[in-house]
C-alpha positions in Angstrom: 17.5 47.2 -29.2 16.1 46.4 -32.6 12.4 45.5 -32.6 11.2 42.0 -33.3 7.9 40.2 -33.6 8.2 38.9 -30.0 8.4 42.4 -28.5 6.4 44.6 -30.7 2.8 45.4 -29.8 1.7 47.2 -33.0 2.5 46.9 -36.7 1.5 49.8 -39.0 1.5 49.1 -42.7 1.5 51.8 -45.4 0.0 50.6 -48.6 -1.5 53.3 -50.8 -0.9 51.8 -54.2 -3.3 50.4 -56.8 -6.3 48.3 -55.7 -4.6 45.1 -56.7 -1.6 45.8 -54.6 -3.7 46.5 -51.6 -5.5 43.2 -52.0 -2.1 41.4 -52.3 -1.0 43.1 -49.1 -3.4 40.9 -47.1 -1.1 37.9 -47.4 1.3 39.6 -45.1 -1.5 40.6 -42.8 -2.6 37.0 -42.7 0.8 35.8 -41.8 1.1 38.1 -38.8 -2.5 37.2 -37.6 -1.8 33.5 -37.8 1.7 33.5 -36.3 1.4 36.4 -33.8 -2.3 36.8 -33.0 -1.8 39.2 -30.1 -0.1 41.8 -32.3 -2.3 44.7 -33.4 -2.2 45.6 -37.1 -3.1 48.9 -38.6 -3.2 49.7 -42.3 -2.8 53.2 -43.7 -4.4 53.1 -47.2 -6.5 54.9 -49.7 -10.3 55.5 -49.4 -10.7 52.8 -52.1 -8.5 50.4 -50.2 -10.4 51.0 -47.0 -13.6 50.0 -48.7 -12.0 46.9 -50.3 -10.6 45.6 -47.1 -13.6 46.4 -44.9 -14.1 43.8 -42.2 -10.8 42.0 -42.8 -10.2 39.8 -39.8 -6.4 40.4 -39.6 -6.8 44.1 -39.3 -7.5 46.0 -36.0 -7.9 49.3 -37.7 -7.9 50.8 -41.2 -6.6 54.4 -41.4 -7.5 56.4 -44.4 -4.8 58.6 -45.9 -6.7 61.0 -48.2 -5.0 64.1 -49.5 -7.9 65.1 -51.8 -9.2 68.6 -51.1 -6.7 69.3 -48.3 -3.0 69.9 -47.7 -0.5 67.2 -47.0 0.0 68.6 -43.5 -3.7 68.2 -42.7 -3.8 64.7 -44.2 -0.8 63.7 -42.0 -2.4 65.2 -38.9 -5.5 63.1 -39.5 -3.5 59.9 -39.8 -1.6 60.8 -36.6 -4.8 61.3 -34.7 -6.1 57.9 -35.8 -2.9 56.3 -34.5 -2.7 58.1 -31.3 -2.9 54.9 -29.3 0.3 53.5 -30.8 3.3 54.2 -28.6 6.6 54.7 -30.3 8.4 52.1 -28.3 6.1 49.2 -29.1 5.3 50.1 -32.7 6.9 49.3 -36.1 5.9 50.9 -39.4 6.3 48.8 -42.5 6.2 50.9 -45.7 5.1 48.7 -48.6 4.4 51.7 -50.9 7.5 53.2 -52.3 6.4 56.7 -53.2 8.0 59.9 -51.9 4.7 60.8 -50.3 4.6 57.6 -48.4 8.1 58.1 -47.2 7.3 61.6 -46.0 4.2 60.3 -44.2 6.3 57.5 -42.6 8.9 60.0 -41.4 6.3 62.4 -40.1 4.7 59.6 -38.0 8.1 59.0 -36.3 7.9 55.2 -35.7 10.7 52.7 -36.4 10.3 52.2 -40.1 11.3 49.4 -42.5 11.0 49.8 -46.3 12.8 48.8 -49.5 16.2 49.8 -50.9 14.3 50.9 -54.0 11.9 53.2 -52.1 12.0 56.9 -53.1 13.4 58.8 -50.1 14.0 55.4 -48.5 17.0 56.9 -46.7 14.5 58.3 -44.2 13.7 54.8 -42.9 15.5 53.0 -40.1 16.0 49.8 -42.1 15.8 48.8 -45.7 15.5 45.5 -47.5 15.9 44.5 -51.1 12.6 44.3 -53.2 13.5 41.0 -54.8 12.4 41.3 -58.5 11.9 37.6 -59.1 9.4 37.1 -56.3 5.6 37.5 -56.3 4.4 40.8 -54.9 2.8 39.0 -51.9 6.3 37.7 -51.0 8.0 41.0 -51.7 5.6 42.7 -49.2 6.0 40.0 -46.7 9.8 40.4 -46.7 9.4 43.6 -44.8 8.7 41.3 -41.8 12.0 39.5 -42.2 14.1 42.0 -40.2 11.6 41.4 -37.4 12.6 37.8 -37.2 10.0 36.2 -39.5 11.0 33.1 -41.4 11.2 33.6 -45.1 10.0 30.1 -45.7 6.9 30.7 -43.6 6.3 34.2 -45.1 6.2 32.7 -48.6 3.3 30.4 -47.7 0.9 33.2 -46.8 -1.9 33.9 -49.2 -4.2 36.9 -49.7 -7.8 37.0 -48.6 -10.8 39.3 -48.3 -13.8 39.2 -46.1 -16.9 38.1 -48.0 -19.9 40.3 -48.0 -23.6 39.8 -48.5 -25.2 42.5 -50.6 -28.6 42.6 -52.3 -27.0 42.3 -55.7 -25.0 39.2 -54.7 -28.1 37.5 -53.0 -30.3 38.3 -56.1 -27.6 37.0 -58.5 -27.3 33.7 -56.5 -31.1 33.2 -56.6 -31.3 34.0 -60.3 -28.5 31.6 -61.4 -29.0 28.8 -58.9 -28.0 25.5 -60.5 -26.4 27.1 -63.5 -23.0 28.1 -62.3 -21.2 31.5 -62.8 -18.3 32.5 -65.0 -17.0 36.0 -64.8 -15.2 37.8 -67.6 -13.2 41.0 -66.9 -12.2 42.5 -70.3 -10.8 45.8 -69.0 -7.6 47.3 -67.7 -6.2 50.8 -67.1 -3.3 50.0 -69.4 -4.1 49.6 -73.1 -1.6 46.8 -73.9 -3.0 44.7 -71.1 -6.3 44.4 -72.8 -7.0 41.4 -74.9 -9.2 42.7 -77.8 -13.0 42.6 -77.2 -13.1 41.0 -80.7 -11.3 38.0 -79.2 -13.2 38.0 -75.9 -16.6 37.6 -77.7 -15.9 34.4 -79.7 -14.2 32.9 -76.6 -17.3 33.7 -74.5 -19.5 32.2 -77.2 -17.7 28.9 -76.9 -18.1 28.9 -73.2 -21.8 29.6 -73.4 -22.2 26.9 -76.1 -20.3 24.2 -74.2 -21.5 24.8 -70.6 -24.7 25.8 -68.8 -23.1 28.6 -67.0 -24.3 32.2 -66.8 -21.7 34.7 -67.8 -21.0 37.9 -65.8 -19.2 40.8 -67.4 -17.3 42.8 -64.8 -15.6 46.1 -64.9 -15.4 49.7 -63.7 -17.4 52.6 -65.1 -14.4 53.4 -67.3 -14.7 49.9 -68.8 -18.4 50.0 -69.7 -17.8 50.6 -73.4 -15.8 47.3 -73.7 -18.5 45.5 -71.6 -21.3 46.9 -73.8 -19.5 45.7 -76.9 -19.2 42.2 -75.4 -22.8 42.2 -74.4 -23.8 43.2 -78.0 -21.7 40.5 -79.4 -23.5 37.9 -77.2 -27.1 38.9 -78.0 -28.2 35.5 -79.0 -27.2 34.3 -75.5 -28.8 37.4 -73.8 -30.7 35.3 -71.2 -27.4 34.0 -69.8 -25.3 37.1 -70.0 -25.4 39.8 -67.2 -23.4 43.0 -67.8 -22.4 44.4 -64.4 -19.7 46.7 -65.6 -19.9 50.0 -63.6 -22.8 48.6 -61.6 -21.0 47.0 -58.6 -19.6 48.5 -55.4 -16.6 47.0 -53.7 -18.9 45.3 -51.2 -20.8 43.8 -54.2 -17.5 42.3 -55.5 -16.8 40.7 -52.1 -20.2 39.1 -52.4 -19.9 38.1 -56.1 -16.5 36.5 -56.2 -17.3 33.6 -53.8 -20.1 32.6 -56.1 -17.9 32.2 -59.2 -16.8 28.9 -60.8 -14.2 30.7 -63.0 -12.8 34.1 -63.7 -11.3 35.0 -67.1 -9.4 38.3 -66.8 -6.6 40.5 -68.2 -3.7 41.3 -65.9 -5.7 43.6 -63.6 -7.2 43.8 -60.1 -9.9 41.1 -60.8 -7.1 38.5 -60.8 -6.2 39.5 -57.2 -9.9 39.3 -56.1 -10.0 35.8 -57.5 -6.7 35.0 -55.7 -8.2 36.3 -52.5 -11.3 34.0 -52.8 -9.5 31.0 -54.4 -11.6 31.3 -57.5 -10.2 29.2 -60.5 -8.5 31.8 -62.7 -7.5 32.1 -66.3 -5.2 35.1 -66.5 -4.5 36.7 -69.9 -1.1 38.4 -70.2 0.1 40.5 -73.1 2.6 43.3 -72.6 3.4 42.1 -69.0 4.3 38.7 -67.7 3.6 36.8 -64.5 7.3 36.9 -63.7 6.9 40.6 -62.8 5.2 39.5 -59.6 1.5 39.9 -60.2 0.3 36.6 -61.5 -2.8 34.7 -60.2 -2.5 32.7 -56.9 -5.7 30.8 -56.8 -5.1 27.0 -56.3 -6.5 26.3 -59.8 -5.0 28.8 -62.3 -3.7 29.1 -65.8 -2.0 31.8 -67.7 -2.8 32.4 -71.4 0.1 34.1 -73.2 2.2 34.2 -76.4 5.9 33.8 -76.1 7.6 36.8 -77.8 11.0 38.3 -77.5 9.6 41.8 -76.9 7.7 40.7 -73.8 7.5 42.3 -71.3 7.7 45.7 -72.7 7.2 47.6 -69.5 6.3 47.0 -65.8 2.6 48.1 -66.3 2.1 47.8 -70.0 2.0 51.0 -72.2 -1.2 52.3 -73.7 0.0 51.3 -77.2 2.4 48.6 -78.4 5.9 50.2 -78.8 6.5 48.1 -81.9 3.1 48.8 -83.5 2.1 45.1 -84.0 0.5 44.2 -80.6 1.1 40.5 -81.4 1.2 39.5 -77.7 -2.6 39.9 -77.7 -3.7 39.7 -81.3 -2.1 36.3 -81.9 -3.6 34.8 -78.7 -6.5 33.1 -80.3 -10.0 32.8 -78.8 -10.2 29.0 -79.4 -7.0 28.5 -77.3 -8.2 30.6 -74.4 -11.7 29.0 -74.5 -10.1 25.5 -74.3 -8.0 26.5 -71.3 -11.1 28.0 -69.6 -13.1 24.8 -70.2 -10.3 22.8 -68.7 -10.6 24.9 -65.5 -14.3 24.4 -65.4 -13.8 20.6 -65.4 -13.6 19.3 -61.8 -10.0 18.7 -60.7 -10.7 15.1 -60.0 -12.1 14.4 -63.5 
């Protein structure tokens, strides 16, 4: 008999992709928790994903799949050991990550497995479903639950979330900026053509600082410190209201900072998904990619700043350099326009 949500005791998810994808995974977790609270949910993820989703109320256990410094065989054995309480008869594995490695891991675990038609080595799974291109990634992940009897209409209402955290950095920041409000800017991205130029971010930020009393946070990874430093330098005359945290925050810090924000302005990168998880008003800047690829913001109050060009999107992720050499998708998106959109999001919805 095929498994369904009424008979299954355990659901194991495999999600070992980028941090943003791992955050978006939580929408499906939330659906299961709300509709089938007695089901136990396990998430197999990366060390980074385990830190980001620490304390998530929909998860019963996070299992780290870490191949660094050891063989695939040993990594799989470690995962098996962590899942030893899951019986094969009452357990379903939902493989959201489509890599060969994830398929081999799923096969080695031996549970009834559902994945996508597009998954590499997906033929190893027991059931496959289409990964519908026009849907948001939260919905595409949630569709893995449909063969178990979940209603598509209900699945599509689920939203991502993260557990908030209280860290010394977040507590200190809240005290320092009380009564001023906080706007965060995330100028980085792993992909070059997803990055709006810092030379555009600076005048946009200057308008926000001039027109509002808010303190501005610059967020980013250690690899994005150069862009953050350039922004900070360009805002020296507002130094008392600019705090550069690039490369200085842990994942716990981020779960403490995002609930404090009045607005996030970000490129198409993981900060968008943090903002979605905490319902932070979001202004998303899209260049080489488009929201239609499935990774747009989901916060209740959100806007997308973009320029309509026939060459967009030029790839799923955005190449490091513009294939046509002009980079007009970002260069022609003017700071004044983005600042006006940001100011609109800072205006109360009832105004």
